[in-house]
Backbone and ligand atoms as CSV (ligand in chain L), in Angstrom:
chain,resi,resn,atom,element,x,y,z
A,1,MET,N,N,10.938,90.370,58.348
A,1,MET,CA,C,12.489,90.058,58.406
A,1,MET,C,C,13.038,90.212,56.965
A,2,LYS,N,N,12.294,89.862,55.835
A,2,LYS,CA,C,12.777,90.289,54.414
A,2,LYS,C,C,12.685,91.696,54.087
A,3,SER,N,N,11.804,92.569,54.879
A,3,SER,CA,C,11.978,93.888,54.804
A,3,SER,C,C,13.050,94.784,55.260
A,4,ILE,N,N,13.140,93.938,56.492
A,4,ILE,CA,C,14.640,94.466,57.097
A,4,ILE,C,C,15.825,94.290,56.329
A,5,VAL,N,N,15.987,93.015,55.681
A,5,VAL,CA,C,16.911,92.956,54.852
A,5,VAL,C,C,17.012,94.061,53.613
A,6,ALA,N,N,15.913,93.993,52.988
A,6,ALA,CA,C,15.675,95.129,51.959
A,6,ALA,C,C,16.373,96.455,52.578
A,7,LEU,N,N,15.806,96.858,53.643
A,7,LEU,CA,C,16.401,98.094,54.011
A,7,LEU,C,C,17.776,98.142,54.191
A,8,ILE,N,N,18.306,97.378,54.790
A,8,ILE,CA,C,19.669,97.145,55.095
A,8,ILE,C,C,20.373,97.184,53.825
A,9,LEU,N,N,20.015,96.539,52.601
A,9,LEU,CA,C,20.446,96.612,51.296
A,9,LEU,C,C,20.471,98.057,50.686
A,10,ALA,N,N,19.443,98.640,51.120
A,10,ALA,CA,C,19.075,99.886,50.243
A,10,ALA,C,C,20.034,100.917,50.966
A,11,ALA,N,N,20.168,100.822,52.140
A,11,ALA,CA,C,20.917,101.769,52.862
A,11,ALA,C,C,22.421,101.523,52.540
A,12,SER,N,N,22.827,100.359,52.145
A,12,SER,CA,C,24.314,100.124,51.988
A,12,SER,C,C,24.568,100.644,50.632
A,13,ALA,N,N,23.467,100.244,49.799
A,13,ALA,CA,C,23.778,100.582,48.086
A,13,ALA,C,C,23.976,102.282,48.146
A,14,ALA,N,N,23.048,102.901,48.967
A,14,ALA,CA,C,23.350,104.387,49.073
A,14,ALA,C,C,24.589,104.939,49.575
A,15,THR,N,N,24.886,104.161,50.569
A,15,THR,CA,C,26.488,104.458,51.049
A,15,THR,C,C,27.389,104.356,49.979
A,16,PHE,N,N,27.477,103.077,49.048
A,16,PHE,CA,C,28.356,102.951,48.332
A,16,PHE,C,C,28.225,103.596,46.653
A,17,ALA,N,N,27.005,104.118,46.497
A,17,ALA,CA,C,26.635,105.167,45.470
A,17,ALA,C,C,27.248,106.477,45.575
A,18,ALA,N,N,27.449,106.712,46.802
A,18,ALA,CA,C,27.568,108.110,47.194
A,18,ALA,C,C,28.735,108.799,46.428
A,19,PRO,N,N,30.049,108.260,46.105
A,19,PRO,CA,C,31.050,108.734,45.766
A,19,PRO,C,C,30.665,109.206,44.249
A,20,SER,N,N,29.999,108.433,43.542
A,20,SER,CA,C,29.640,108.859,42.073
A,20,SER,C,C,28.651,109.840,42.028
A,21,MET,N,N,28.012,110.066,42.929
A,21,MET,CA,C,26.996,111.174,42.784
A,21,MET,C,C,27.216,112.110,44.163
A,22,ALA,N,N,28.420,112.334,44.401
A,22,ALA,CA,C,28.927,113.166,45.549
A,22,ALA,C,C,28.191,114.531,45.476
A,23,GLN,N,N,27.521,115.087,46.577
A,23,GLN,CA,C,27.017,116.070,46.598
A,23,GLN,C,C,27.937,116.910,47.688
A,24,PHE,N,N,28.378,118.093,47.450
A,24,PHE,CA,C,29.322,118.738,48.183
A,24,PHE,C,C,28.619,120.071,48.892
A,25,ALA,N,N,28.989,120.345,50.077
A,25,ALA,CA,C,28.490,121.397,50.612
A,25,ALA,C,C,28.867,122.669,49.962
A,26,LYS,N,N,30.062,122.862,49.571
A,26,LYS,CA,C,30.549,123.995,49.219
A,26,LYS,C,C,31.571,123.592,47.926
A,27,PRO,N,N,32.005,124.382,46.934
A,27,PRO,CA,C,32.541,124.102,45.898
A,27,PRO,C,C,34.121,123.762,46.418
A,28,GLU,N,N,34.584,124.368,47.454
A,28,GLU,CA,C,35.958,124.096,48.028
A,28,GLU,C,C,36.056,122.497,48.226
A,29,ASP,N,N,34.871,121.922,48.692
A,29,ASP,CA,C,34.934,120.711,49.153
A,29,ASP,C,C,34.951,119.796,48.027
A,30,ALA,N,N,34.392,120.206,46.994
A,30,ALA,CA,C,34.627,119.365,45.632
A,30,ALA,C,C,35.947,119.354,45.270
A,31,VAL,N,N,36.738,120.509,45.360
A,31,VAL,CA,C,37.862,120.456,44.843
A,31,VAL,C,C,38.963,119.546,45.654
A,32,LYS,N,N,38.510,119.699,47.087
A,32,LYS,CA,C,39.326,118.921,47.915
A,32,LYS,C,C,39.274,117.512,47.550
A,33,TYR,N,N,38.014,116.916,47.186
A,33,TYR,CA,C,37.501,115.674,47.120
A,33,TYR,C,C,38.471,115.113,45.976
A,34,ARG,N,N,38.357,115.859,44.754
A,34,ARG,CA,C,39.029,115.219,43.434
A,34,ARG,C,C,40.533,115.364,43.675
A,35,GLN,N,N,41.071,116.476,44.447
A,35,GLN,CA,C,42.500,116.681,44.565
A,35,GLN,C,C,43.016,115.370,45.585
A,36,SER,N,N,42.153,115.183,46.338
A,36,SER,CA,C,42.398,114.009,47.442
A,36,SER,C,C,42.669,112.717,46.632
A,37,ALA,N,N,41.640,112.667,45.829
A,37,ALA,CA,C,41.556,111.260,44.987
A,37,ALA,C,C,42.888,111.210,44.014
A,38,MET,N,N,43.274,112.270,43.423
A,38,MET,CA,C,44.347,112.294,42.358
A,38,MET,C,C,45.644,112.107,43.237
A,39,THR,N,N,45.675,112.678,44.639
A,39,THR,CA,C,46.850,112.417,45.269
A,39,THR,C,C,47.113,110.942,45.919
A,40,LEU,N,N,45.913,110.216,46.011
A,40,LEU,CA,C,46.153,108.685,46.286
A,40,LEU,C,C,46.629,107.921,45.100
A,41,MET,N,N,45.861,108.552,43.867
A,41,MET,CA,C,46.246,107.706,42.540
A,41,MET,C,C,47.795,108.059,42.228
A,42,SER,N,N,48.313,109.170,42.684
A,42,SER,CA,C,49.811,109.444,42.204
A,42,SER,C,C,50.571,108.814,43.093
A,43,ALA,N,N,50.376,108.766,44.425
A,43,ALA,CA,C,51.059,107.789,45.271
A,43,ALA,C,C,51.175,106.173,44.925
A,44,HIS,N,N,50.011,105.775,44.544
A,44,HIS,CA,C,50.001,104.308,44.126
A,44,HIS,C,C,50.548,103.701,42.855
A,45,LEU,N,N,50.245,104.879,42.082
A,45,LEU,CA,C,50.777,104.737,40.690
A,45,LEU,C,C,52.357,104.922,40.900
A,46,GLY,N,N,52.631,105.883,41.539
A,46,GLY,CA,C,54.122,106.208,41.696
A,46,GLY,C,C,54.886,104.756,42.314
A,47,ARG,N,N,54.396,104.085,43.028
A,47,ARG,CA,C,55.087,103.006,43.819
A,47,ARG,C,C,55.064,101.663,42.736
A,48,LEU,N,N,54.200,101.888,41.830
A,48,LEU,CA,C,53.991,100.858,40.704
A,48,LEU,C,C,55.105,101.287,39.386
A,49,GLY,N,N,55.300,102.541,39.442
A,49,GLY,CA,C,56.158,102.995,38.334
A,49,GLY,C,C,57.708,102.947,38.906
A,50,ALA,N,N,57.750,103.092,40.158
A,50,ALA,CA,C,59.098,102.737,40.737
A,50,ALA,C,C,59.590,101.248,40.472
A,51,MET,N,N,58.522,100.412,40.769
A,51,MET,CA,C,58.796,98.921,40.251
A,51,MET,C,C,59.166,98.801,38.905
A,52,ALA,N,N,58.407,99.603,37.931
A,52,ALA,CA,C,58.473,99.311,36.538
A,52,ALA,C,C,59.966,99.731,35.969
A,53,THR,N,N,60.351,100.729,36.741
A,53,THR,CA,C,61.485,101.395,35.899
A,53,THR,C,C,62.888,100.955,36.661
A,54,GLY,N,N,62.589,99.800,37.808
A,54,GLY,CA,C,63.724,99.341,38.577
A,54,GLY,C,C,64.227,100.026,39.666
A,55,LYS,N,N,63.577,101.135,40.040
A,55,LYS,CA,C,64.027,101.875,41.153
A,55,LYS,C,C,63.827,101.239,42.409
A,56,VAL,N,N,62.716,100.351,42.646
A,56,VAL,CA,C,62.505,99.570,43.624
A,56,VAL,C,C,62.422,98.239,43.170
A,57,PRO,N,N,62.770,97.180,43.742
A,57,PRO,CA,C,62.616,95.679,43.373
A,57,PRO,C,C,61.197,95.282,43.147
A,58,PHE,N,N,60.986,94.461,42.064
A,58,PHE,CA,C,59.567,94.224,41.766
A,58,PHE,C,C,59.107,93.087,42.905
A,59,ASP,N,N,57.826,93.419,43.340
A,59,ASP,CA,C,57.313,92.601,44.332
A,59,ASP,C,C,55.682,92.330,43.913
A,60,ALA,N,N,55.412,91.135,43.842
A,60,ALA,CA,C,54.213,90.864,43.116
A,60,ALA,C,C,53.070,91.237,44.150
A,61,LYS,N,N,53.121,91.151,45.206
A,61,LYS,CA,C,51.979,91.281,46.185
A,61,LYS,C,C,52.019,92.749,46.256
A,62,GLN,N,N,53.026,93.495,46.591
A,62,GLN,CA,C,53.059,95.175,46.515
A,62,GLN,C,C,52.275,95.646,45.048
A,63,ALA,N,N,52.728,95.051,44.002
A,63,ALA,CA,C,52.327,95.392,42.698
A,63,ALA,C,C,50.620,95.118,42.765
A,64,ALA,N,N,50.379,93.868,43.024
A,64,ALA,CA,C,48.904,93.737,43.130
A,64,ALA,C,C,48.040,94.809,44.028
A,65,ASP,N,N,48.566,94.975,45.436
A,65,ASP,CA,C,47.851,95.675,46.153
A,65,ASP,C,C,47.779,97.258,45.755
A,66,ASN,N,N,48.877,97.685,45.088
A,66,ASN,CA,C,48.831,99.148,44.571
A,66,ASN,C,C,47.916,99.393,43.467
A,67,ALA,N,N,47.935,98.219,42.557
A,67,ALA,CA,C,47.165,98.187,41.416
A,67,ALA,C,C,45.792,98.139,41.628
A,68,ALA,N,N,45.213,97.494,42.740
A,68,ALA,CA,C,43.924,97.388,43.142
A,68,ALA,C,C,43.579,98.926,43.567
A,69,VAL,N,N,44.317,99.462,44.413
A,69,VAL,CA,C,44.085,100.765,44.754
A,69,VAL,C,C,43.926,101.885,43.542
A,70,VAL,N,N,44.805,101.791,42.607
A,70,VAL,CA,C,44.564,102.648,41.419
A,70,VAL,C,C,43.275,102.329,40.675
A,71,GLU,N,N,43.138,100.938,40.436
A,71,GLU,CA,C,41.705,100.848,39.974
A,71,GLU,C,C,40.743,101.485,40.563
A,72,PHE,N,N,40.421,101.019,41.928
A,72,PHE,CA,C,39.407,101.839,42.697
A,72,PHE,C,C,39.481,103.320,42.511
A,73,VAL,N,N,40.505,103.929,42.937
A,73,VAL,CA,C,40.745,105.273,42.988
A,73,VAL,C,C,40.396,106.033,41.677
A,74,SER,N,N,40.803,105.219,40.550
A,74,SER,CA,C,40.582,105.878,39.365
A,74,SER,C,C,39.090,106.493,39.025
A,75,LYS,N,N,38.127,105.762,39.811
A,75,LYS,CA,C,36.764,106.028,39.573
A,75,LYS,C,C,36.478,107.449,40.359
A,76,LEU,N,N,37.199,107.857,41.182
A,76,LEU,CA,C,36.760,108.815,42.099
A,76,LEU,C,C,36.456,110.045,41.814
A,77,PRO,N,N,37.752,110.736,41.180
A,77,PRO,CA,C,37.968,112.167,41.038
A,77,PRO,C,C,36.918,113.039,40.282
A,78,TRP,N,N,36.406,112.402,39.445
A,78,TRP,CA,C,35.394,112.859,38.469
A,78,TRP,C,C,34.276,113.396,38.800
A,79,ALA,N,N,33.530,112.952,39.931
A,79,ALA,CA,C,32.404,113.273,40.807
A,79,ALA,C,C,33.073,114.789,41.332
A,80,GLY,N,N,33.986,115.057,41.535
A,80,GLY,CA,C,34.547,116.222,42.080
A,80,GLY,C,C,34.385,117.554,41.259
A,81,PHE,N,N,34.289,117.170,39.565
A,81,PHE,CA,C,34.493,118.367,38.943
A,81,PHE,C,C,33.139,119.063,38.549
A,82,VAL,N,N,32.478,119.318,39.638
A,82,VAL,CA,C,31.269,119.972,39.638
A,82,VAL,C,C,30.941,121.309,39.099
A,83,GLU,N,N,29.778,121.755,38.261
A,83,GLU,CA,C,29.727,123.306,37.859
A,83,GLU,C,C,30.169,124.024,39.002
A,84,GLY,N,N,30.731,125.230,38.924
A,84,GLY,CA,C,30.908,126.196,40.002
A,84,GLY,C,C,32.189,125.970,40.926
A,85,SER,N,N,32.924,124.688,40.319
A,85,SER,CA,C,34.069,124.669,41.249
A,85,SER,C,C,35.427,124.896,40.401
A,86,GLU,N,N,35.158,125.678,39.103
A,86,GLU,CA,C,36.025,125.881,38.021
A,86,GLU,C,C,37.382,126.787,38.658
A,87,LYS,N,N,37.002,127.753,39.531
A,87,LYS,CA,C,38.151,128.694,39.894
A,87,LYS,C,C,38.132,128.799,41.280
A,88,VAL,N,N,37.879,127.562,42.041
A,88,VAL,CA,C,37.849,127.876,43.420
A,88,VAL,C,C,39.146,127.200,44.340
A,89,GLY,N,N,39.806,128.145,44.849
A,89,GLY,CA,C,40.800,127.650,45.733
A,89,GLY,C,C,42.097,127.316,44.810
A,90,ASN,N,N,42.834,126.643,45.306
A,90,ASN,CA,C,44.173,126.230,44.542
A,90,ASN,C,C,43.844,125.072,43.568
A,91,THR,N,N,43.380,125.445,42.472
A,91,THR,CA,C,43.174,124.408,41.180
A,91,THR,C,C,43.690,124.460,40.111
A,92,LYS,N,N,44.274,123.655,39.617
A,92,LYS,CA,C,44.965,123.886,37.959
A,92,LYS,C,C,43.875,123.291,36.974
A,93,ALA,N,N,42.728,122.912,37.359
A,93,ALA,CA,C,41.955,122.432,36.502
A,93,ALA,C,C,41.496,123.589,35.610
A,94,LEU,N,N,41.440,123.494,34.107
A,94,LEU,CA,C,41.368,124.174,33.199
A,94,LEU,C,C,39.806,124.368,32.653
A,95,PRO,N,N,39.194,125.424,32.204
A,95,PRO,CA,C,37.808,125.661,31.742
A,95,PRO,C,C,37.350,124.604,30.821
A,96,GLU,N,N,38.539,124.090,29.951
A,96,GLU,CA,C,38.107,123.037,29.048
A,96,GLU,C,C,37.082,121.680,29.634
A,97,ILE,N,N,37.768,121.470,30.905
A,97,ILE,CA,C,36.924,120.336,31.656
A,97,ILE,C,C,35.306,120.605,31.337
A,98,TRP,N,N,34.993,121.510,31.744
A,98,TRP,CA,C,33.456,122.048,31.606
A,98,TRP,C,C,33.156,122.437,30.080
A,99,SER,N,N,33.887,123.017,29.284
A,99,SER,CA,C,33.655,123.519,27.863
A,99,SER,C,C,33.501,122.291,26.916
A,100,GLN,N,N,34.242,121.256,27.231
A,100,GLN,CA,C,34.698,120.046,26.414
A,100,GLN,C,C,34.361,118.910,27.298
A,101,SER,N,N,33.327,118.904,27.926
A,101,SER,CA,C,33.074,117.961,28.829
A,101,SER,C,C,32.824,116.460,28.332
A,102,ALA,N,N,32.470,116.306,26.936
A,102,ALA,CA,C,32.244,115.118,26.348
A,102,ALA,C,C,33.827,114.393,26.259
A,103,LYS,N,N,34.764,115.153,25.962
A,103,LYS,CA,C,36.047,115.109,25.671
A,103,LYS,C,C,36.668,114.543,26.966
A,104,PHE,N,N,36.262,115.299,28.004
A,104,PHE,CA,C,36.885,115.078,29.581
A,104,PHE,C,C,36.438,113.729,29.934
A,105,LYS,N,N,35.182,113.593,29.660
A,105,LYS,CA,C,34.266,112.433,29.979
A,105,LYS,C,C,35.189,111.144,29.497
A,106,GLU,N,N,35.319,111.135,28.125
A,106,GLU,CA,C,35.999,110.345,27.454
A,106,GLU,C,C,37.288,109.739,27.945
A,107,THR,N,N,38.123,110.858,28.221
A,107,THR,CA,C,39.527,110.749,28.817
A,107,THR,C,C,39.353,110.158,30.171
A,108,SER,N,N,38.534,110.533,31.048
A,108,SER,CA,C,38.517,109.766,32.435
A,108,SER,C,C,37.755,108.400,32.443
A,109,ASP,N,N,36.840,108.190,31.410
A,109,ASP,CA,C,36.690,106.725,31.003
A,109,ASP,C,C,37.836,105.874,30.854
A,110,LYS,N,N,38.543,106.431,30.026
A,110,LYS,CA,C,39.974,105.647,29.461
A,110,LYS,C,C,40.720,105.314,30.723
A,111,LEU,N,N,40.977,106.426,31.394
A,111,LEU,CA,C,41.655,105.992,32.617
A,111,LEU,C,C,41.160,104.934,33.314
A,112,VAL,N,N,39.909,105.056,33.777
A,112,VAL,CA,C,39.199,103.887,34.580
A,112,VAL,C,C,39.460,102.518,33.857
A,113,SER,N,N,39.193,102.370,32.498
A,113,SER,CA,C,39.559,101.241,31.868
A,113,SER,C,C,41.061,100.797,31.877
A,114,GLU,N,N,41.846,101.692,31.667
A,114,GLU,CA,C,43.378,101.322,31.647
A,114,GLU,C,C,43.591,101.020,33.033
A,115,ALA,N,N,43.137,101.479,34.213
A,115,ALA,CA,C,43.704,101.224,35.488
A,115,ALA,C,C,43.184,99.785,35.661
A,116,ALA,N,N,41.966,99.342,35.082
A,116,ALA,CA,C,41.356,97.938,35.294
A,116,ALA,C,C,42.197,97.157,34.508
A,117,LYS,N,N,42.632,97.408,33.402
A,117,LYS,CA,C,43.494,96.455,32.657
A,117,LYS,C,C,44.726,96.276,33.462
A,118,LEU,N,N,45.290,97.302,34.168
A,118,LEU,CA,C,46.493,97.344,34.702
A,118,LEU,C,C,46.344,96.488,35.980
A,119,ASN,N,N,45.252,96.486,36.550
A,119,ASN,CA,C,44.883,95.571,37.768
A,119,ASN,C,C,44.910,94.077,37.414
A,120,ALA,N,N,44.223,93.905,36.261
A,120,ALA,CA,C,44.126,92.468,35.695
A,120,ALA,C,C,45.346,92.081,35.436
A,121,ALA,N,N,46.317,92.836,34.864
A,121,ALA,CA,C,47.630,92.394,34.221
A,121,ALA,C,C,48.383,92.099,35.274
A,122,VAL,N,N,48.679,92.848,36.453
A,122,VAL,CA,C,49.601,92.688,37.764
A,122,VAL,C,C,49.033,91.371,38.401
A,123,LYS,N,N,48.107,90.835,38.070
A,123,LYS,CA,C,47.581,89.672,38.679
A,123,LYS,C,C,48.419,88.472,38.275
A,124,VAL,N,N,48.984,88.626,37.056
A,124,VAL,CA,C,49.855,87.611,36.452
A,124,VAL,C,C,51.120,87.408,37.382
A,125,GLY,N,N,51.639,88.582,37.918
A,125,GLY,CA,C,52.657,88.335,39.022
A,125,GLY,C,C,53.833,88.474,38.416
A,126,THR,N,N,54.088,89.022,37.225
A,126,THR,CA,C,55.386,89.235,36.914
A,126,THR,C,C,55.815,90.731,36.447
A,127,LEU,N,N,57.099,91.136,36.392
A,127,LEU,CA,C,57.727,92.338,35.928
A,127,LEU,C,C,57.062,92.899,34.645
A,128,ASP,N,N,57.074,91.805,33.878
A,128,ASP,CA,C,56.712,92.233,32.443
A,128,ASP,C,C,55.158,92.741,32.326
A,129,SER,N,N,54.383,92.072,33.115
A,129,SER,CA,C,53.009,92.298,33.169
A,129,SER,C,C,52.753,93.515,33.352
A,130,LEU,N,N,53.241,94.035,34.600
A,130,LEU,CA,C,53.159,95.319,35.130
A,130,LEU,C,C,53.854,96.488,34.059
A,131,LYS,N,N,55.159,96.087,33.465
A,131,LYS,CA,C,55.571,96.922,32.422
A,131,LYS,C,C,54.689,97.118,31.261
A,132,GLY,N,N,53.889,96.129,30.979
A,132,GLY,CA,C,53.240,96.122,29.665
A,132,GLY,C,C,51.773,96.879,29.910
A,133,ALA,N,N,51.527,96.925,31.008
A,133,ALA,CA,C,50.100,97.652,31.410
A,133,ALA,C,C,50.363,99.152,31.995
A,134,ILE,N,N,51.295,99.436,32.499
A,134,ILE,CA,C,51.417,100.606,33.226
A,134,ILE,C,C,51.475,101.940,32.296
A,135,GLY,N,N,52.182,101.751,30.951
A,135,GLY,CA,C,52.082,102.814,30.159
A,135,GLY,C,C,50.879,103.369,29.780
A,136,GLY,N,N,49.874,102.312,29.573
A,136,GLY,CA,C,48.398,102.634,29.275
A,136,GLY,C,C,47.856,103.624,30.236
A,137,VAL,N,N,48.141,103.377,31.512
A,137,VAL,CA,C,47.695,104.415,32.561
A,137,VAL,C,C,48.369,105.891,32.677
A,138,GLY,N,N,49.682,105.673,32.560
A,138,GLY,CA,C,50.795,106.933,32.470
A,138,GLY,C,C,50.304,107.688,31.475
A,139,GLY,N,N,50.097,107.035,30.200
A,139,GLY,CA,C,49.702,107.985,29.134
A,139,GLY,C,C,48.415,108.535,29.009
A,140,THR,N,N,47.566,107.683,29.673
A,140,THR,CA,C,46.164,108.522,29.982
A,140,THR,C,C,46.262,109.606,30.798
A,141,CYS,N,N,46.958,109.376,32.028
A,141,CYS,CA,C,47.589,110.740,33.019
A,141,CYS,C,C,47.708,111.814,32.082
A,142,LYS,N,N,48.861,111.665,31.318
A,142,LYS,CA,C,49.536,112.687,30.805
A,142,LYS,C,C,48.594,113.501,29.674
A,143,SER,N,N,47.776,112.562,29.054
A,143,SER,CA,C,47.121,113.365,27.852
A,143,SER,C,C,45.982,114.195,28.476
A,144,CYS,N,N,45.313,113.619,29.495
A,144,CYS,CA,C,44.230,114.427,30.178
A,144,CYS,C,C,45.054,115.833,30.894
A,145,HIS,N,N,46.112,115.598,31.655
A,145,HIS,CA,C,47.041,116.659,32.139
A,145,HIS,C,C,47.148,117.885,30.996
A,146,ASP,N,N,47.674,117.246,29.933
A,146,ASP,CA,C,48.063,118.012,28.656
A,146,ASP,C,C,46.861,118.972,28.179
A,147,ASN,N,N,45.805,118.335,28.242
A,147,ASN,CA,C,44.440,118.913,27.767
A,147,ASN,C,C,43.957,119.664,28.700
A,148,PHE,N,N,43.828,119.250,29.813
A,148,PHE,CA,C,42.857,119.597,30.869
A,148,PHE,C,C,43.399,120.328,32.090
A,149,ARG,N,N,44.711,120.372,32.427
A,149,ARG,CA,C,45.449,120.908,33.624
A,149,ARG,C,C,46.332,121.818,33.228
A,150,ALA,N,N,46.188,123.038,34.035
A,150,ALA,CA,C,47.194,123.844,34.058
A,150,ALA,C,C,48.602,123.311,34.390
A,151,ASN,N,N,49.594,123.790,33.706
A,151,ASN,CA,C,50.781,123.075,34.372
A,151,ASN,C,C,51.762,124.223,35.245
L,1,ASC,C1,C,52.114,109.813,38.132
L,1,ASC,C2,C,51.713,111.299,38.397
L,1,ASC,C3,C,51.096,111.912,37.200
L,1,ASC,C4,C,51.266,110.801,35.942
L,1,ASC,C5,C,51.980,111.494,34.985
L,1,ASC,C6,C,51.827,110.327,33.793
L,1,ASC,O1,O,52.456,109.045,38.787
L,1,ASC,O2,O,51.602,111.931,39.625
L,1,ASC,O3,O,50.592,113.088,37.211
L,1,ASC,O4,O,51.851,109.656,36.653
L,1,ASC,O5,O,53.096,112.069,35.268
L,1,ASC,O6,O,52.591,111.098,32.795
């Protein structure tokens, strides 16, 4: 019985670990993976941005739901920046992602931590708490795009 439980745990751990060590059948799949994650991040951050700027009314539940997605999804794109996917398909990824990989990692780590801060902040449930934290995320998106994405 114990070994069955251990087996199930090991199998589910492997499933959950998959995104962070994603193996892609072909480089195009890696590009699609990271772009999909970025698309989700943009959609959910966009909804928070609309609330923060007053384009749509603030709704604490909506804010919390969107920030939870942003925090989770912020962890995903990075596994898709594999060697060999630099110039594949329709990508704006700059070569600096690979030639300055430590700096890229630092920026991506910063996004993950800013997204976690945003998610914690919106749990307060006020427009001010959202406003106070969304800039940290948006600013990190921007600095990474400025340095590592072709416009
Ligand atoms: C978004 C989005 C981006 C970033 C960037 C922040 O919502 O789609 O690319 O924020 O505009 O400066």
